[in-house]
N, C-alpha and C positions, 0 to 999 in steps of 0.2 A: 251511430253504430256501437256504442257503451249499451242503448237498451235493447239495438234488436241481437246484437250477438250473441248474449246469452239466452235470447230464445232460440235461436238457431241449433246452440249447443244442447237445450235440452232439446229439442227435437231429433236431434240425431241422435244421443246416448239412448234412444229408446228403439234403435233400428236394430241391434245386433240380437236383442235373446225374446223379443215379441216371441216367436212362435216356440221358440222353448218354452216362453213360461207358461205358452197353454197346452205343450205336452207334459208341464212339469206337473198342471194341473188334472190332470189321466184324460183331456179331452182326446176326441179321433179325429185322425184328419178331415171329415167329413163337417167334424163342428168347429174344428176352424178355420176352414176354410169358410165355411156362412161367416166368421166374426171379422174376417180379414173381405170379405166381400159385404158386410156391413159397411166401415172402415171409409171402401171406396166407393161405396153409393154414397152415403151420407158426404164424401169431398165433391162430388158431383153435384147434386142437391144444392150445397152451401155455398160453392163454390159461383151458384147461376146468380143469387141472391148476395152476397157478398159483399162486393160491390155499394149495390144500393143501400144497406145494412151499414157500412161502415162511414157511408157520405151521411145518413139520415144520423145516425148516433152519435156520428162525433169518430173523426181518427185517434183521437187518444184516447179518449174512452174504450173504442175496438180491441185497441193494446192492453189496456187493463183487462177487459172481458176478456181477450186471450188467454191472459197468463192465471185466471181464473178459474176460464173452464178447460183448461189444458190442464192445469195442477189437479181436478175436480178427476179427469182422466186418468193422469197417473195413481193418485191415492186408491181408485176402485179396481186397480191391478191385483189390490191386494184379497179381494173378494174372489172366492173358486166359484162364486154361483153363475151359471152359464148367462142369464137375461139381466144381470148386473154388467157382466163383461159385455154383451152387446152394447148396452147403454154408455160405457166408456169407448167403446168403438164410435160410436155417433158420435161422441162428446169432440172424440179427438177426431174427425170428419170436418166439425164446427169449426176446433181451433186452427185446423191443418188452414183453409180454408180464407181465416182470420191473419193468419203468419204472410201467407205470400199475397196480401191486400192493403189490409189497414196500416204496418207499419212503413212502404213504400211512396203509398200513397198522402199520410202525414211527412215523409220526408219532403216526397215533389213541392207539396202546397206550402208551405215553408219556407223552400228554395227559393219557388218564383213568386211568390204573391206576397209572403214575408221581410224577405228581405233581397228581392230582387234582383238576386245572382245570375249570372250568366247562366244559360242553359244549358252547355256543351257540360258544365261543371257537373252537372246530372250524371253525365256518363263517367266520369272520374270517382265520382263515389260507389254508382253499380259496381266497376271493374272491381275498387277495393276492398266492397264488401263481399263482392264474388272471390276474389283471396282467400279471404282470412275465411269463407266460409266452409273452402274445402279445406284447409287445414284445421280448422276446428273437426269437421268431418273422418279425416283420419286419428286426429286426436281422439274422439271420443269413441270409436271403437275399444282401443288400448284403453283406456279409464272406463268402460264398460266393463271388458274382460278384467281389470283388477277389481273392481267390486263385487262382481260376481263370480268370480274364479279364484283369485289369488287369496281374494277374504273371506272367500267361501259360504259368502251372503248370499246366493242363489240367483237366478234369474231376475228376481223383481227389484234386484237392489238400482238398478241402475235406472227405473223408474223412478224408484224414493230419490236420489241422485239430482233426476231433475229438477223437482218440486224450487229448492233453494235456486235455484238458477231461474226459474218463471218466475217467483218471486221478486226479485234483486231486477229484472226486466221489467215488471208492472210497477215496481215501487219507484224505480227510475223514472219511468214514465208520469206517473205523479207530482213527482218531487219539481223534473227539469222542463216538462213538457208544456207548452199552450196548445191550447185544443183550438183545431181547426175544423172546418165541416165543407161537404162537395157539395155541387149543387144536385136540388133535389129534383129527379126525373123518374116517369112513371114507368116500373117496371116493365110492364107489358108494353110499353115503345121501347124501351132497349133491346128486350129479347128477340124485337122483333126488327129490330133495326140490325141487331146481329145478325137474325138467319135471311133478312136480304140480304146482306153484303157476301153471308155465306153462298148464298146462291145466284147472285147475279153476276160472281167472276167465275171463272172453271179453277183459276190457280189458287184460289182460297179452298174452294172446296179440295183441290188434289192435295193440297198442303194440308188442311185439316183431318183427311183420312190419310194420309203418311204419317202422320203425327200421333193419330190416333191408335195407328197399328204399332207403331214404336211403342208408344205409352204400354199398350195391351200385352208385348211379349215383358218389358219390363214387371209391371205387374205379375206376371205369373214366375219370374225369374225370382221375386222378392219371397212369393210362398214357397218356392221349392229349394233355393238353397239351403233353408237350414235342415229338414228333414234328408236333405240329398250328403250334406257334409259330416253332420252332427255324430252318427254311429261310428265314423269314423274315428272320432275323437277330435274333431277339427276345433284347434280355439275360435268361436265363434266373432269372439271381438277384434282379434286379428284378423280374421278375414275377412271381416268386417272392412277393417281400417285398411286392407287389401283394395277392394272395392273401391273404394273412396278413391285412394290414390292414384288407382287405375282412374278414374272417372278425370279427375285434374291434370294428369297428363293429358289426356285428351282434350281436355280444353288448350291446355298450353299449347297442342300442336295443332290448334285450329288456329288458335291466335296468330301461331310464327306464321302459318299456310297463308295466309291474307293479308301479313304485315307488306309491306312497301318492298323489301327483301323479294320475296317469293311471288306477291300477287297471283295465286290461288284462290282465285273468287268460286265462290260457289253459282254455279249455272239453275 
């Protein structure tokens, strides 16, 4: 968690002021939309190969690579050149794919293979990580607002504040973690097996479709909330914290609903 949570904090800090930064650089809405699409498309492409990349390169090295690429992504935000910002979005997609694969893969291997701890403890660790992730997400909005608005450093400030946290995460991994690797599998076989699973079970296909539709709505929302609220003088960091608090509340209500007390199981 000491390596993972600073990485999550750096990621959340960048949420409230991304659109505002591009707007500050005088880009049109259509140009900003292309930048967002580049980031989302990059996440899709690198998400396909991240698992294989992490297994081959090594999980610890992948976590350090994440710290490096995301730091560069943040530094790139200082540039007003459109193509440089596009490269930054592509690096951001790679970094996001590594963030949500390398850290968890490293931990699970250490837990099971190196220390032979009971597998049921893994859920406890992930639950604790999810709790602190929610706390950090709520706090990140306030911190971003403090640096961008209260100190008057502008919308690029939260991205610069993220860099020390990313460095901290990478340095912690280098100094305290051992390396581990996954099984080397052919990329084509991995994709083929996934596609076969998707097409052979109607429930998996439906679940995937529902998830895709839900994520589409979320991505539209992520793009639109800033230009909708900013003209009214809304404090973007505080609004972002409100979104994250609502998300955490939803997770808590779900856990309560499926608990032994209420037993409202999803159908």
